[in-house]
Every structure is written in structure tokens, then in C-alpha cells.
C-alpha positions in Angstrom: 0.2 0.0 0.0 0.9 3.8 -0.9 2.0 5.9 2.2 -0.3 9.6 2.3 3.3 11.0 1.8 4.3 9.3 -0.9 1.1 9.5 -2.7 1.2 14.1 -1.9 4.9 13.6 -2.9 4.0 11.9 -6.6 0.5 14.1 -7.2 2.5 17.4 -6.5 5.4 16.3 -9.2 2.6 14.8 -11.9 1.3 18.7 -11.5 4.2 20.3 -11.8 5.1 18.3 -15.0 2.0 19.9 -15.9 2.9 22.7 -15.3 5.7 22.7 -17.1 4.6 21.3 -20.1 2.2 23.8 -20.5 4.1 26.4 -19.9 6.8 25.3 -22.5 3.8 25.2 -24.9 3.1 28.4 -24.8 6.6 29.6 -25.3 6.9 27.4 -28.1 3.8 28.4 -29.6 4.6 32.4 -29.1 8.1 31.4 -30.5 6.4 30.1 -33.7 4.1 32.7 -33.8 6.8 35.8 -33.5 9.1 33.8 -36.3 6.0 33.5 -39.1 5.3 36.6 -38.2 9.1 38.4 -38.7 9.3 35.9 -42.4 6.1 37.6 -43.2 7.7 41.5 -42.7 10.1 43.7 -44.4 14.0 42.8 -43.8 14.1 45.5 -41.2 11.3 45.2 -39.4 12.2 41.5 -39.0 14.1 42.3 -35.5 12.0 42.3 -32.5 10.1 39.5 -33.7 13.5 37.4 -34.3 13.9 38.8 -30.3 10.9 38.0 -29.3 11.2 34.4 -30.9 15.1 34.0 -29.2 13.8 35.4 -26.0 10.9 33.0 -25.3 13.4 30.1 -26.0 15.8 31.0 -23.6 13.0 32.2 -20.9 11.4 28.4 -21.8 14.9 26.2 -21.3 15.8 28.7 -18.0 12.9 28.6 -16.3 11.2 25.0 -17.6 14.2 22.6 -18.2 12.7 19.8 -20.1 12.4 16.8 -18.1 16.3 14.8 -18.4 14.2 11.4 -16.6 11.9 10.8 -18.5 
């Protein structure tokens, strides 16, 4: 039988994974949208969207790293 403490730990870890994955998906979407917008813009206007895409990926990788234990 699983103890309540172990069950709470598992649930907390599961919730953290779900939140991390949702945040990574949202940031991936922001980066993809920024890249798509940059492709449709004049070359001199592409910089801000390219910066936003890089910043979103950097924030994702810094604050919501992939789980290497999966």
C-alpha cells in the first residue's frame, strides 16, 4: 500500500510536470508565432519578432527545462 506522503509527493511531481509542459508549449507557440510574423515582414522590421522568438526560447529553457528523467 502506498503511504499518503508518497502519494502527495507523486501528485506534486505530476502537477509540476503538467505545469512545466504547459508553459513550454505556450512559449514554443509564442516563439513560432514570432518567427512566422518575422518571415512576413520587411527585412528591416524583422528584428523585434526574431528577438521575441529567441527570448521566449531562452526563458523556456531557463525557467522550464525539459525533464531529463523521463
